[in-house]
All heavy atoms as an XYZ file, in Angstrom:
1051
protein
N      89.036    114.975     92.954
C      89.212    113.730     92.232
C      89.913    112.737     93.147
O      90.842    113.073     93.851
C      90.033    113.978     90.970
C      90.265    112.716     90.181
S      91.042    112.994     88.593
C      89.665    113.629     87.680
N      89.482    111.514     93.105
C      90.106    110.452     93.879
C      91.139    109.744     93.010
O      90.843    109.337     91.901
C      89.038    109.460     94.334
O      89.628    108.396     95.024
N      92.354    109.622     93.535
C      93.436    108.969     92.800
C      93.599    107.551     93.324
O      93.827    107.330     94.505
C      94.743    109.746     92.964
C      95.967    109.182     92.283
C      95.766    109.130     90.764
C      97.187    110.020     92.609
N      93.465    106.577     92.426
C      93.645    105.169     92.758
C      94.986    104.754     92.166
O      95.251    105.011     90.998
C      92.494    104.326     92.177
C      91.149    104.813     92.731
C      92.714    102.850     92.461
C      89.949    104.311     91.965
N      95.848    104.114     92.976
C      97.182    103.770     92.516
C      97.458    102.273     92.611
O      97.100    101.631     93.583
C      98.241    104.514     93.332
C      98.207    106.016     93.123
C      99.263    106.715     93.958
O      99.274    106.578     95.165
N     100.126    107.461     93.295
N      98.132    101.750     91.596
C      98.552    100.347     91.590
C      99.803    100.201     92.442
O     100.400    101.173     92.892
C      98.851     99.903     90.160
O     100.030    100.544     89.687
N     100.225     98.960     92.656
C     101.448     98.695     93.432
C     102.660     99.348     92.785
O     103.538     99.879     93.467
C     101.664     97.191     93.578
N     102.721     99.344     91.457
C     103.841     99.981     90.769
C     103.814    101.483     90.981
O     104.851    102.099     91.221
C     103.819     99.649     89.264
O     103.843     98.234     89.104
C     105.009    100.264     88.547
N     102.630    102.080     90.890
C     102.519    103.524     91.106
C     102.941    103.899     92.524
O     103.516    104.961     92.754
C     101.096    103.990     90.836
N     102.686    103.013     93.466
C     103.077    103.263     94.868
C     104.533    102.894     95.123
O     105.004    102.944     96.250
C     102.178    102.461     95.809
C     100.745    102.934     95.817
C      99.905    102.047     96.715
C      98.452    102.433     96.669
N      97.614    101.532     97.462
N     105.227    102.480     94.071
C     106.637    102.083     94.117
C     106.876    100.834     94.967
O     107.905    100.679     95.601
C     107.510    103.236     94.596
C     107.300    104.521     93.819
C     108.443    104.803     92.926
N     108.150    105.954     92.090
C     108.950    106.976     91.977
N     110.071    107.012     92.607
N     108.639    107.956     91.175
N     105.911     99.923     94.979
C     106.073     98.641     95.661
C     106.632     97.586     94.733
O     107.042     96.515     95.164
C     104.741     98.177     96.233
C     104.263     99.054     97.367
C     103.009     98.493     97.988
N     102.488     99.421     98.970
C     101.223     99.530     99.277
N     100.322     98.769     98.684
N     100.840    100.397    100.181
N     106.603     97.876     93.428
C     107.223     97.007     92.435
C     107.776     97.907     91.335
O     107.371     99.052     91.204
C     106.219     96.003     91.867
O     105.236     96.654     91.108
N     108.703     97.383     90.562
C     109.309     98.192     89.509
C     109.168     97.513     88.169
O     109.177     96.278     88.085
C     110.810     98.439     89.779
O     111.459     97.176     89.881
C     111.038     99.224     91.045
N     109.062     98.302     87.104
C     109.026     97.692     85.777
C     110.401     97.173     85.402
O     111.412     97.618     85.947
C     108.595     98.848     84.869
C     108.834    100.088     85.622
C     108.873     99.745     87.070
N     110.477     96.215     84.475
C     111.769     95.645     84.099
C     112.665     96.663     83.399
O     112.191     97.558     82.712
C     111.400     94.497     83.167
C     110.012     94.763     82.726
C     109.369     95.611     83.763
N     113.976     96.489     83.589
C     114.976     97.323     82.938
C     115.929     96.395     82.189
O     116.561     95.536     82.794
C     115.759     98.165     83.973
C     116.840     98.981     83.290
C     114.818     99.054     84.762
N     116.021     96.547     80.861
C     116.926     95.681     80.110
C     118.379     95.976     80.472
O     118.722     97.085     80.838
C     116.631     96.020     78.653
C     115.998     97.360     78.677
C     115.338     97.501     80.013
N     119.230     94.977     80.369
C     120.630     95.121     80.751
C     121.512     95.635     79.624
O     122.681     95.919     79.845
C     121.157     93.780     81.274
C     120.434     93.299     82.518
C     120.528     94.288     83.664
O     121.591     94.782     83.978
N     119.403     94.596     84.281
N     120.964     95.754     78.411
C     121.726     96.276     77.289
C     120.864     97.270     76.522
O     119.660     97.062     76.370
C     122.138     95.155     76.339
C     123.176     94.226     76.903
C     123.570     93.180     75.879
O     122.718     92.569     75.255
N     124.865     92.989     75.706
N     121.514     98.315     76.030
C     120.808     99.300     75.213
C     120.260     98.628     73.964
O     120.886     97.746     73.384
C     121.747    100.434     74.844
N     119.083     99.032     73.559
C     118.487     98.507     72.343
C     117.558     97.322     72.545
O     116.773     97.007     71.663
N     117.636     96.659     73.689
C     116.703     95.563     73.965
C     115.347     96.137     74.333
O     115.248     97.217     74.906
C     117.219     94.686     75.103
C     118.502     93.912     74.831
C     118.900     93.098     76.055
C     118.339     93.007     73.627
N     114.302     95.402     74.031
C     112.952     95.856     74.360
C     112.494     95.158     75.639
O     112.582     93.946     75.768
C     111.973     95.572     73.208
C     112.359     96.419     71.997
C     110.534     95.869     73.632
C     111.524     96.168     70.764
N     112.024     95.966     76.569
C     111.449     95.446     77.817
C     109.937     95.626     77.752
O     109.434     96.505     77.047
C     112.016     96.200     79.017
N     109.234     94.793     78.498
C     107.777     94.892     78.548
C     107.340     94.895     80.002
O     107.813     94.095     80.803
C     107.124     93.722     77.823
C     105.620     93.774     77.822
S     104.959     92.408     76.835
C     103.379     93.057     76.403
N     106.451     95.816     80.318
C     105.866     95.879     81.657
C     104.358     95.732     81.505
O     103.753     96.348     80.627
C     106.208     97.201     82.333
N     103.755     94.910     82.352
C     102.317     94.673     82.312
C     101.725     95.145     83.639
O     102.123     94.672     84.706
C     101.999     93.173     82.087
C     100.499     92.949     82.056
C     102.659     92.680     80.804
N     100.791     96.075     83.539
C     100.146     96.647     84.728
C      98.659     96.304     84.679
O      98.007     96.518     83.662
C     100.298     98.169     84.749
C     101.716     98.645     84.555
C     102.090     99.292     83.393
C     102.675     98.442     85.533
C     103.391     99.745     83.206
C     103.977     98.881     85.365
C     104.333     99.545     84.192
N      98.118     95.771     85.765
C      96.698     95.406     85.823
C      96.043     95.993     87.054
O      96.686     96.188     88.088
C      96.536     93.886     85.863
O      96.944     93.315     84.650
N      94.758     96.247     86.915
C      93.958     96.715     88.057
C      92.633     95.973     88.035
O      91.902     96.004     87.048
C      93.715     98.221     87.979
C      92.840     98.729     89.079
N      93.306     98.911     90.364
C      91.534     99.063     89.099
C      92.315     99.353     91.122
N      91.235     99.447     90.375
N      92.328     95.282     89.143
C      91.031     94.625     89.313
C      90.128     95.555     90.112
O      90.560     96.137     91.110
C      91.210     93.299     90.052
O      91.954     92.403     89.253
N      88.899     95.671     89.679
C      87.969     96.593     90.320
C      87.284     95.906     91.505
O      86.164     95.432     91.408
C      86.968     97.127     89.300
C      87.624     98.037     88.299
C      88.188     97.525     87.141
C      87.721     99.391     88.540
C      88.826     98.349     86.232
C      88.359    100.238     87.634
C      88.906     99.715     86.476
N      87.991     95.866     92.618
C      87.452     95.303     93.853
C      86.663     96.350     94.622
O      85.945     96.019     95.560
C      88.582     94.759     94.738
O      89.510     95.812     94.996
C      89.300     93.598     94.049
N      86.813     97.610     94.220
C      86.034     98.733     94.766
C      85.429     99.472     93.594
O      85.990     99.486     92.496
C      86.926     99.675     95.575
C      87.496     99.048     96.821
C      88.320    100.057     97.598
C      88.904     99.397     98.841
N      89.779    100.312     99.567
N      84.303    100.116     93.827
C      83.630    100.847     92.754
C      84.519    101.968     92.224
O      85.306    102.573     92.964
C      82.311    101.408     93.252
N      84.410    102.240     90.931
C      85.146    103.305     90.263
C      84.116    104.287     89.728
O      83.214    103.900     88.989
C      85.971    102.721     89.113
C      86.835    103.711     88.386
C      88.159    103.883     88.754
C      86.334    104.467     87.335
C      88.971    104.783     88.076
C      87.126    105.365     86.665
C      88.453    105.522     87.042
N      84.239    105.543     90.107
C      83.296    106.574     89.680
C      83.964    107.447     88.626
O      84.936    108.148     88.925
C      82.838    107.436     90.870
O      82.316    106.566     91.885
C      81.775    108.435     90.448
N      83.466    107.403     87.415
C      84.104    108.090     86.288
C      84.260    109.595     86.527
O      85.254    110.186     86.123
C      83.309    107.838     85.011
N      83.287    110.207     87.171
C      83.328    111.662     87.358
C      84.413    112.105     88.333
O      84.853    113.253     88.286
C      81.967    112.159     87.835
N      84.857    111.209     89.215
C      85.788    111.636     90.269
C      87.045    110.793     90.400
O      87.944    111.180     91.148
C      85.075    111.626     91.639
O      84.624    110.295     91.914
C      83.908    112.585     91.671
N      87.153    109.665     89.716
C      88.289    108.768     89.928
C      89.255    108.761     88.748
O      88.858    108.850     87.590
C      87.806    107.337     90.182
C      87.091    107.187     91.507
O      87.216    108.083     92.353
O      86.412    106.170     91.691
N      90.528    108.637     89.078
C      91.624    108.525     88.114
C      92.511    107.390     88.597
O      92.849    107.317     89.777
C      92.415    109.834     88.062
C      93.756    109.841     87.343
C      93.591    109.516     85.864
C      94.418    111.203     87.499
N      92.879    106.505     87.689
C      93.704    105.355     88.034
C      95.126    105.555     87.522
O      95.339    105.725     86.323
C      93.102    104.091     87.405
C      93.928    102.801     87.466
C      94.185    102.388     88.915
C      93.220    101.692     86.698
N      96.096    105.576     88.436
C      97.500    105.556     88.038
C      97.900    104.089     88.030
O      98.128    103.491     89.072
C      98.377    106.354     88.997
C      99.816    106.426     88.555
C     100.679    107.346     89.404
O     100.249    107.756     90.499
O     101.800    107.640     88.962
N      97.964    103.508     86.845
C      98.119    102.061     86.727
C      99.571    101.605     86.702
O      99.887    100.488     87.058
C      97.345    101.527     85.502
C      97.128    100.012     85.614
C      98.006    101.943     84.199
C      96.067     99.462     84.701
N     100.478    102.464     86.282
C     101.884    102.070     86.186
C     102.757    103.259     85.883
O     102.353    104.394     86.062
N     103.974    102.964     85.393
C     104.860    104.067     85.041
C     105.734    103.716     83.859
O     106.040    102.556     83.598
C     105.705    104.510     86.231
C     106.727    103.563     86.842
C     108.058    103.638     86.123
C     106.946    103.939     88.299
N     106.118    104.771     83.133
C     107.090    104.673     82.063
C     108.418    105.106     82.664
O     108.542    106.238     83.136
C     106.697    105.582     80.893
C     107.656    105.628     79.710
C     107.794    104.246     79.062
C     107.178    106.647     78.684
N     109.417    104.216     82.704
C     110.677    104.539     83.362
C     111.407    105.723     82.707
O     111.264    105.975     81.511
C     111.505    103.261     83.222
C     110.515    102.174     82.975
C     109.404    102.824     82.219
N     112.189    106.409     83.526
C     112.991    107.532     83.045
C     113.893    107.091     81.898
O     114.417    105.978     81.911
C     113.826    108.094     84.186
N     114.052    107.928     80.932
C     114.880    107.792     79.722
C     114.425    106.682     78.773
O     115.090    106.431     77.783
C     116.384    107.630     80.033
O     116.631    106.340     80.583
C     116.899    108.722     80.964
N     113.327    106.032     79.048
C     112.833    104.967     78.166
C     112.100    105.562     76.964
O     111.391    106.559     77.089
C     111.892    104.036     78.921
N     112.275    104.930     75.805
C     111.526    105.303     74.605
C     110.408    104.285     74.418
O     110.661    103.095     74.230
C     112.419    105.304     73.372
C     111.664    105.553     72.069
C     110.971    106.899     72.030
O     111.631    107.924     72.103
N     109.652    106.908     71.941
N     109.186    104.737     74.494
C     108.027    103.868     74.316
C     107.977    103.377     72.876
O     108.134    104.171     71.939
C     106.755    104.637     74.659
C     105.469    103.840     74.754
C     105.529    102.881     75.948
C     104.286    104.770     74.896
N     107.781    102.059     72.672
C     107.677    101.505     71.327
C     106.403    100.666     71.139
O     106.122    100.229     70.020
C     108.920    100.672     70.929
C     110.148    101.558     70.823
C     109.151     99.517     71.875
N     105.646    100.445     72.197
C     104.409     99.682     72.073
C     103.524     99.860     73.290
O     104.020    100.076     74.392
N     102.220     99.787     73.074
C     101.255     99.871     74.171
C      99.994     99.114     73.794
O      99.542     99.173     72.646
C     100.918    101.324     74.503
N      99.454     98.390     74.769
C      98.234     97.605     74.581
C      97.333     97.819     75.780
O      97.809     97.863     76.913
C      98.572     96.098     74.470
O      99.475     95.906     73.390
C      97.327     95.256     74.241
N      96.030     97.943     75.537
C      95.061     97.992     76.635
C      94.079     96.843     76.437
O      93.650     96.550     75.318
C      94.327     99.357     76.715
C      93.534     99.659     75.454
C      93.405     99.389     77.940
N      93.757     96.172     77.550
C      92.813     95.054     77.545
C      91.784     95.302     78.636
O      92.138     95.466     79.807
C      93.524     93.711     77.806
C      94.653     93.485     76.806
C      92.518     92.553     77.782
C      95.598     92.368     77.191
N      90.532     95.339     78.262
C      89.449     95.487     79.227
C      88.713     94.173     79.387
O      88.506     93.451     78.411
N      88.330     93.864     80.618
C      87.596     92.629     80.891
C      86.424     92.922     81.823
O      86.616     93.406     82.930
C      88.511     91.597     81.560
C      89.693     91.183     80.713
C      90.634     90.260     81.455
O      90.155     89.246     82.025
O      91.834     90.551     81.478
N      85.216     92.653     81.357
C      84.031     92.772     82.190
C      83.655     94.186     82.598
O      82.913     94.372     83.562
N      84.126     95.195     81.865
C      83.884     96.584     82.268
C      82.630     97.190     81.648
O      82.224     98.282     82.026
C      85.101     97.453     81.924
C      86.417     97.009     82.544
C      87.543     97.947     82.124
C      86.306     96.940     84.058
N      82.041     96.516     80.687
C      80.850     97.061     80.041
C      81.223     97.968     78.878
O      82.383     98.107     78.512
N      80.217     98.617     78.330
C      80.388     99.435     77.125
C      80.917    100.823     77.475
O      80.203    101.822     77.373
C      79.078     99.528     76.362
N      82.182    100.876     77.900
C      82.799    102.158     78.221
C      84.111    102.287     77.455
O      84.610    101.319     76.883
C      83.043    102.331     79.737
C      83.991    101.270     80.279
C      81.728    102.326     80.504
C      84.385    101.476     81.731
N      84.642    103.497     77.447
C      85.912    103.751     76.781
C      86.919    104.258     77.805
O      86.562    104.640     78.920
C      85.753    104.783     75.656
O      85.311    106.017     76.209
C      84.785    104.299     74.596
N      88.197    104.271     77.373
C      89.264    104.729     78.258
C      90.176    105.702     77.523
O      90.475    105.522     76.344
C      90.087    103.547     78.757
N      90.597    106.731     78.243
C      91.673    107.610     77.812
C      92.884    107.201     78.635
O      92.808    107.130     79.863
C      91.351    109.076     78.086
C      90.230    109.610     77.210
O      89.935    108.998     76.170
O      89.652    110.647     77.570
N      93.999    106.930     77.962
C      95.194    106.464     78.659
C      96.384    107.278     78.169
O      96.597    107.417     76.959
C      95.439    104.961     78.422
C      94.221    104.162     78.893
C      96.715    104.500     79.124
C      94.264    102.691     78.564
N      97.125    107.815     79.125
C      98.269    108.628     78.759
C      99.159    108.899     79.954
O      99.021    108.284     81.015
N     100.058    109.839     79.781
C     101.002    110.185     80.836
C     100.366    111.164     81.806
O      99.607    112.051     81.416
C     102.261    110.784     80.222
C     102.990    109.860     79.240
C     104.181    110.570     78.634
C     103.410    108.574     79.915
N     100.698    110.978     83.075
C     100.149    111.838     84.118
C     101.101    112.991     84.404
O     102.316    112.865     84.254
C      99.906    111.028     85.393
C      98.826    109.976     85.209
S      98.459    109.079     86.724
C      97.796    110.396     87.756
N     100.543    114.108     84.820
C     101.384    115.218     85.241
C     101.842    114.975     86.677
O     101.416    114.019     87.323
C     100.663    116.562     85.092
C      99.369    116.646     85.894
O      99.115    115.789     86.757
O      98.608    117.600     85.656
N     102.748    115.794     87.156
C     103.268    115.624     88.512
C     104.260    114.483     88.581
O     104.605    113.851     87.584
N     104.719    114.202     89.776
C     105.715    113.151     89.993
C     105.058    111.773     90.050
O     104.078    111.570     90.767
C     106.473    113.412     91.292
C     107.611    112.450     91.528
C     108.407    112.777     92.781
O     108.444    113.942     93.171
O     108.985    111.839     93.351
N     105.607    110.830     89.306
C     105.071    109.462     89.298
C     105.036    108.905     90.708
O     105.997    109.007     91.452
C     105.917    108.564     88.403
N     103.906    108.327     91.080
C     103.755    107.718     92.391
C     103.346    108.677     93.490
O     103.010    108.255     94.590
N     103.353    109.972     93.212
C     102.976    110.962     94.220
C     101.461    110.946     94.390
O     100.719    111.119     93.421
C     103.452    112.352     93.783
C     103.233    113.416     94.834
O     103.037    113.067     96.013
O     103.263    114.607     94.467
N     101.004    110.728     95.624
C      99.552    110.697     95.859
C      99.054    112.136     96.001
O      99.010    112.700     97.089
C      99.190    109.865     97.093
C      97.695    109.689     97.200
C      97.053    108.704     96.462
C      96.925    110.528     97.992
C      95.687    108.550     96.522
C      95.553    110.379     98.059
C      94.937    109.391     97.319
O      93.572    109.247     97.374
N      98.717    112.719     94.876
C      98.219    114.092     94.802
C      96.961    114.048     93.949
O      97.029    113.819     92.735
C      99.284    114.994     94.181
C      98.822    116.433     94.016
O      97.640    116.740     94.283
O      99.651    117.262     93.598
N      95.817    114.257     94.568
C      94.548    114.119     93.862
C      94.291    115.210     92.827
O      93.289    115.163     92.124
C      93.403    114.032     94.867
C      93.473    112.749     95.684
C      92.308    112.569     96.637
O      91.593    113.543     96.930
O      92.112    111.430     97.079
N      95.203    116.175     92.696
C      95.044    117.208     91.663
C      95.742    116.814     90.364
O      95.638    117.527     89.372
C      95.584    118.565     92.142
O      96.993    118.456     92.373
C      94.885    119.021     93.416
N      96.447    115.691     90.352
C      97.124    115.240     89.134
C      96.103    114.834     88.073
O      95.006    114.376     88.390
C      98.047    114.062     89.443
C      99.220    114.459     90.328
C     100.025    113.272     90.777
N     100.648    112.613     89.625
C     101.007    111.339     89.623
N     100.820    110.580     90.678
N     101.566    110.809     88.562
N      96.502    114.979     86.816
C      95.645    114.607     85.688
C      96.401    113.700     84.736
O      97.617    113.579     84.817
C      95.161    115.852     84.941
C      94.038    116.537     85.674
O      93.072    115.903     86.045
N      94.159    117.839     85.882
N      95.662    113.091     83.818
C      96.244    112.184     82.836
C      95.894    112.649     81.435
O      94.809    113.194     81.199
C      95.704    110.769     83.053
O      96.243    109.890     82.101
N      96.806    112.412     80.501
C      96.579    112.783     79.114
C      96.014    111.641     78.289
O      95.542    110.635     78.822
N      96.095    111.809     76.977
C      95.582    110.805     76.033
C      96.650    110.420     75.015
O      96.338    110.052     73.883
C      94.342    111.343     75.286
O      94.722    112.542     74.585
C      93.201    111.633     76.232
N      97.909    110.480     75.413
C      99.002    110.202     74.477
C      98.939    108.791     73.891
O      99.353    108.575     72.756
C     100.366    110.389     75.162
C     100.679    111.807     75.564
C     100.164    112.151     76.957
O      99.378    111.375     77.538
O     100.545    113.215     77.462
N      98.455    107.824     74.651
C      98.445    106.432     74.181
C      97.112    106.023     73.559
O      97.079    105.396     72.506
C      98.805    105.486     75.314
C     100.143    105.764     75.997
C     100.376    104.781     77.117
C     101.256    105.712     74.983
N      96.018    106.332     74.228
C      94.687    105.952     73.741
C      93.694    107.059     74.055
O      93.699    107.612     75.150
C      94.204    104.654     74.414
C      95.081    103.469     74.138
C      96.042    103.078     75.053
C      94.950    102.741     72.965
C      96.863    101.987     74.820
C      95.763    101.648     72.717
C      96.720    101.271     73.644
N      92.831    107.350     73.083
C      91.775    108.338     73.268
C      90.450    107.670     72.917
O      90.246    107.250     71.780
C      92.036    109.548     72.366
C      91.049    110.668     72.589
O      90.338    110.681     73.579
N      90.998    111.601     71.666
N      89.578    107.545     73.895
C      88.271    106.892     73.709
C      88.396    105.462     73.176
O      87.646    105.036     72.308
C      87.362    107.707     72.785
C      86.893    109.003     73.423
O      86.794    109.053     74.661
O      86.638    109.974     72.681
N      89.346    104.705     73.729
C      89.534    103.315     73.322
C      88.496    102.427     74.012
O      88.312    102.513     75.220
C      90.938    102.846     73.696
N      87.836    101.585     73.257
C      86.863    100.663     73.831
C      87.573     99.667     74.752
O      88.587     99.078     74.378
C      86.129     99.889     72.743
O      85.302     98.891     73.324
N      87.045     99.510     75.959
C      87.581     98.517     76.895
C      86.490     97.505     77.252
O      86.453     96.959     78.337
C      88.185     99.181     78.160
C      89.481     99.888     77.821
C      87.202    100.141     78.815
N      85.607     97.267     76.286
C      84.492     96.350     76.462
C      84.905     94.958     75.994
O      84.618     94.557     74.865
C      83.276     96.858     75.673
C      82.034     96.033     75.934
O      81.982     95.264     76.882
N      81.036     96.186     75.090
N      85.629     94.226     76.864
C      86.094     92.875     76.550
C      86.861     92.822     75.235
O      86.583     91.986     74.369
C      84.929     91.880     76.534
C      84.310     91.731     77.893
O      85.011     91.667     78.901
N      82.995     91.699     77.952
N      87.825     93.721     75.123
C      88.594     93.802     73.885
C      90.040     94.166     74.167
O      90.384     94.595     75.268
C      87.951     94.822     72.909
O      88.549     94.703     71.637
C      88.088     96.241     73.416
N      90.879     93.989     73.160
C      92.305     94.327     73.232
C      92.624     95.288     72.095
O      92.270     95.025     70.946
C      93.132     93.055     73.104
C      94.618     93.279     73.064
C      95.396     91.973     72.944
O      94.914     90.932     73.435
O      96.477     91.996     72.357
N      93.295     96.392     72.423
C      93.639     97.394     71.415
C      95.118     97.735     71.548
O      95.623     97.910     72.661
C      92.776     98.663     71.570
C      91.301     98.332     71.364
C      93.222     99.749     70.606
C      90.369     99.488     71.572
N      95.787     97.853     70.401
C      97.197     98.216     70.371
C      97.370     99.627     69.832
O      96.723     99.999     68.851
C      97.980     97.248     69.481
C      97.979     95.859     70.033
O      98.379     95.633     71.166
N      97.507     94.904     69.248
N      98.259    100.381     70.449
C      98.619    101.695     69.929
C      99.555    101.510     68.744
O     100.299    100.527     68.676
C      99.305    102.514     71.023
N      99.539    102.449     67.821
C     100.449    102.361     66.682
C     101.864    102.731     67.116
O     102.070    103.433     68.112
C     100.014    103.307     65.553
O     100.132    104.655     66.006
C      98.582    103.021     65.108
N     102.836    102.262     66.364
C     104.228    102.618     66.640
C     104.414    104.125     66.526
O     105.118    104.737     67.334
C     105.160    101.879     65.683
C     106.651    102.172     65.835
C     107.143    101.835     67.247
C     107.453    101.410     64.794
N     103.753    104.738     65.566
C     103.844    106.201     65.396
C     103.374    106.914     66.654
O     104.005    107.872     67.113
C     103.007    106.628     64.185
C     103.036    108.116     63.928
C     102.194    108.478     62.717
C     102.194    109.983     62.503
N     101.390    110.381     61.363
N     102.272    106.463     67.226
C     101.756    107.055     68.466
C     102.768    106.907     69.589
O     103.037    107.853     70.334
C     100.420    106.390     68.858
O      99.449    106.682     67.846
C      99.915    106.880     70.200
N     103.347    105.735     69.721
C     104.306    105.478     70.794
C     105.582    106.304     70.630
O     106.097    106.865     71.599
C     104.639    103.993     70.872
S     103.222    102.981     71.342
N     106.087    106.387     69.408
C     107.316    107.142     69.168
C     107.114    108.649     69.369
O     108.079    109.379     69.587
C     107.855    106.852     67.772
C     108.398    105.441     67.560
C     108.803    105.239     66.110
C     109.547    105.133     68.505
N     105.873    109.110     69.311
C     105.586    110.531     69.544
C     105.722    110.908     71.019
O     105.781    112.092     71.352
C     104.181    110.864     69.042
N     105.775    109.920     71.901
C     105.959    110.185     73.332
C     107.454    110.420     73.565
O     108.260    109.493     73.445
C     105.441    109.008     74.194
C     105.730    109.254     75.662
C     103.956    108.795     73.955
N     107.801    111.640     73.888
C     109.210    112.004     74.056
C     109.808    111.355     75.300
O     109.105    111.119     76.290
C     109.341    113.521     74.148
N     111.101    111.083     75.239
C     111.816    110.574     76.410
C     111.847    111.655     77.487
O     111.751    112.837     77.192
C     113.255    110.214     76.046
C     113.409    109.037     75.135
C     114.887    108.782     74.897
C     115.131    107.663     73.934
N     116.572    107.410     73.767
N     112.015    111.225     78.729
C     112.096    112.157     79.853
C     113.149    111.641     80.829
O     113.376    110.432     80.922
C     110.742    112.254     80.558
O     110.849    112.993     81.747
N     113.757    112.527     81.570
C     114.725    112.140     82.594
C     114.059    111.718     83.894
O     114.745    111.399     84.865
C     115.721    113.268     82.849
C     116.662    113.454     81.677
O     117.007    112.502     80.988
N     117.068    114.682     81.430
N     112.733    111.735     83.927
C     111.981    111.360     85.129
C     111.005    110.230     84.812
O     110.500    110.138     83.693
C     111.173    112.552     85.649
O     112.011    113.629     85.943
N     110.742    109.385     85.818
C     109.663    108.406     85.675
C     108.364    109.179     85.465
O     108.169    110.240     86.045
C     109.511    107.552     86.937
C     110.688    106.690     87.246
N     111.373    105.961     86.306
C     111.297    106.425     88.429
C     112.346    105.285     86.875
N     112.334    105.559     88.169
N     107.473    108.607     84.652
C     106.172    109.252     84.425
C     105.056    108.256     84.654
O     105.100    107.124     84.153
C     106.108    109.808     83.003
C     107.057    111.006     82.851
C     107.154    111.481     81.448
N     107.918    110.505     80.671
C     107.994    110.523     79.350
N     107.368    111.421     78.656
N     108.717    109.618     78.709
N     104.068    108.667     85.423
C     102.919    107.816     85.696
C     102.068    107.629     84.452
O     101.975    108.511     83.600
N     101.455    106.454     84.347
C     100.517    106.158     83.266
C      99.125    106.156     83.882
O      98.846    105.388     84.805
C     100.819    104.802     82.606
C     102.215    104.836     81.987
C      99.755    104.467     81.560
C     102.695    103.498     81.477
N      98.273    107.029     83.380
C      96.939    107.203     83.947
C      95.846    106.659     83.050
O      95.980    106.626     81.828
N      94.753    106.239     83.697
C      93.576    105.724     83.000
C      92.360    106.506     83.476
O      92.102    106.583     84.683
C      93.362    104.224     83.289
C      92.090    103.717     82.609
C      94.569    103.404     82.866
N      91.646    107.088     82.527
C      90.377    107.752     82.814
C      89.300    106.982     82.062
O      89.396    106.800     80.849
C      90.390    109.223     82.365
C      91.477    109.996     83.106
C      89.024    109.864     82.587
C      91.690    111.410     82.604
N      88.292    106.516     82.779
C      87.210    105.748     82.158
C      86.001    106.642     81.915
O      85.733    107.566     82.684
C      86.829    104.573     83.049
C      87.940    103.542     83.288
C      87.483    102.478     84.272
C      88.368    102.899     81.976
N      85.254    106.345     80.846
C      84.097    107.162     80.470
C      82.852    106.856     81.292
O      81.896    107.624     81.267
C      83.770    106.968     78.991
O      83.335    105.635     78.758
N      82.854    105.732     82.002
C      81.672    105.350     82.779
C      82.057    104.719     84.098
O      83.207    104.340     84.314
N      81.092    104.627     84.974
C      81.307    104.019     86.284
C      81.501    102.517     86.151
O      80.954    101.883     85.247
C      80.111    104.286     87.203
C      79.906    105.767     87.444
O      80.824    106.563     87.308
N      78.690    106.136     87.798
N      82.271    101.950     87.068
C      82.463    100.505     87.130
C      82.120    100.067     88.543
O      82.723    100.534     89.504
C      83.928    100.113     86.801
C      84.114     98.606     86.929
C      84.324    100.583     85.409
N      81.141     99.181     88.661
C      80.811     98.648     89.975
C      81.848     97.598     90.349
O      82.426     96.942     89.488
C      79.403     98.015     89.994
O      79.357     96.997     88.999
C      78.330     99.059     89.720
N      82.077     97.438     91.630
C      83.035     96.435     92.098
C      82.512     95.041     91.760
O      81.316     94.795     91.791
C      83.229     96.579     93.599
N      83.431     94.145     91.440
C      83.011     92.787     91.153
C      84.116     91.925     90.595
O      85.114     92.425     90.070
N      83.911     90.633     90.693
C      84.889     89.670     90.178
C      84.951     89.748     88.660
O      83.942     89.984     87.996
C      84.495     88.264     90.620
N      86.141     89.572     88.113
C      86.311     89.533     86.668
C      86.323     90.882     85.982
O      86.331     90.948     84.760
N      86.314     91.969     86.753
C      86.362     93.311     86.156
C      87.786     93.823     86.296
O      88.266     94.063     87.396
C      85.372     94.235     86.859
C      83.940     93.795     86.660
C      82.974     94.731     87.300
C      81.550     94.256     87.046
N      80.572     95.252     87.444
N      88.445     93.974     85.131
C      89.872     94.279     85.170
C      90.277     95.075     83.938
O      89.716     94.901     82.863
C      90.647     92.963     85.239
C      92.150     93.101     85.329
C      92.796     91.781     85.717
C      93.171     90.966     84.527
N      94.006     89.800     84.872
N      91.278     95.920     84.121
C      91.908     96.600     82.996
C      93.405     96.336     83.075
O      93.987     96.331     84.161
C      91.587     98.111     82.966
C      92.066     98.720     81.640
C      92.177     98.835     84.168
C      91.467    100.072     81.342
N      93.989     96.058     81.922
C      95.421     95.779     81.832
C      96.023     96.708     80.793
O      95.469     96.867     79.703
C      95.667     94.317     81.426
O      95.066     93.457     82.401
C      97.148     94.009     81.315
N      97.152     97.300     81.141
C      97.913     98.117     80.196
C      99.320     97.515     80.141
O      99.981     97.363     81.171
C      97.985     99.597     80.635
C      98.895    100.387     79.701
C      96.586    100.211     80.676
N      99.739     97.149     78.949
C     101.088     96.616     78.737
C     101.852     97.618     77.880
O     101.319     98.116     76.886
C     101.019     95.267     78.040
N     103.075     97.914     78.310
C     103.900     98.829     77.521
C     105.216     98.140     77.162
O     105.701     97.293     77.891
C     104.180    100.160     78.245
C     104.908     99.934     79.567
C     102.894    100.951     78.447
C     105.427    101.206     80.232
N     105.745     98.516     76.022
C     107.051     98.042     75.568
C     107.922     99.270     75.362
O     107.441    100.276     74.802
C     106.934     97.244     74.289
C     106.146     95.978     74.472
C     105.315     95.650     73.255
O     105.334     96.336     72.265
N     104.550     94.585     73.347
N     109.166     99.186     75.794
C     110.048    100.339     75.699
C     111.486     99.868     75.583
O     111.817     98.718     75.854
C     109.891    101.253     76.931
C     109.947    100.531     78.245
C     111.156    100.369     78.918
C     108.806     99.985     78.829
C     111.220     99.687     80.121
C     108.859     99.306     80.027
C     110.067     99.165     80.674
O     110.135     98.482     81.872
N     112.338    100.791     75.152
C     113.747    100.501     74.987
C     114.553    101.698     75.473
O     114.004    102.779     75.693
C     114.084    100.167     73.513
O     115.411     99.704     73.434
C     113.865    101.336     72.601
N     115.847    101.490     75.632
C     116.743    102.576     76.060
C     117.780    102.821     75.007
O     118.146    101.976     74.252
C     117.449    102.196     77.378
C     116.514    102.144     78.548
C     115.942    100.944     78.940
C     116.218    103.284     79.265
C     115.091    100.888     80.024
C     115.363    103.246     80.358
C     114.802    102.044     80.736
O     113.959    101.988     81.803
């Protein structure tokens, strides 16, 4: 499997951290498909859920990707580690349409994601291939608190 990583996954940028407990922070992670994505072999690590954060919201937005779906969840292994054997779950979205649409996870779904003492990668698995091209993008926004 080929692992594609965003700047955040590569630790070139960091998600926001609120300065007081109880405040909600939001991180927005996007990936433009400037290279082809092959569903059978590619996994996208789009961002990360910071250590000790409690997830309270998640949104996925697909643009120009065609009639495909996405599974989005937490990745195994260490966040940001380039290891092509890592996998992603479906804790946030399972078969969510990313065909020019926006979908929000329920609060119940988000609260079911347990806190962790480690950063955790957020992975995206697409159901179909995406050819490279302008205007083809997926965005995942998460909201969390400490």
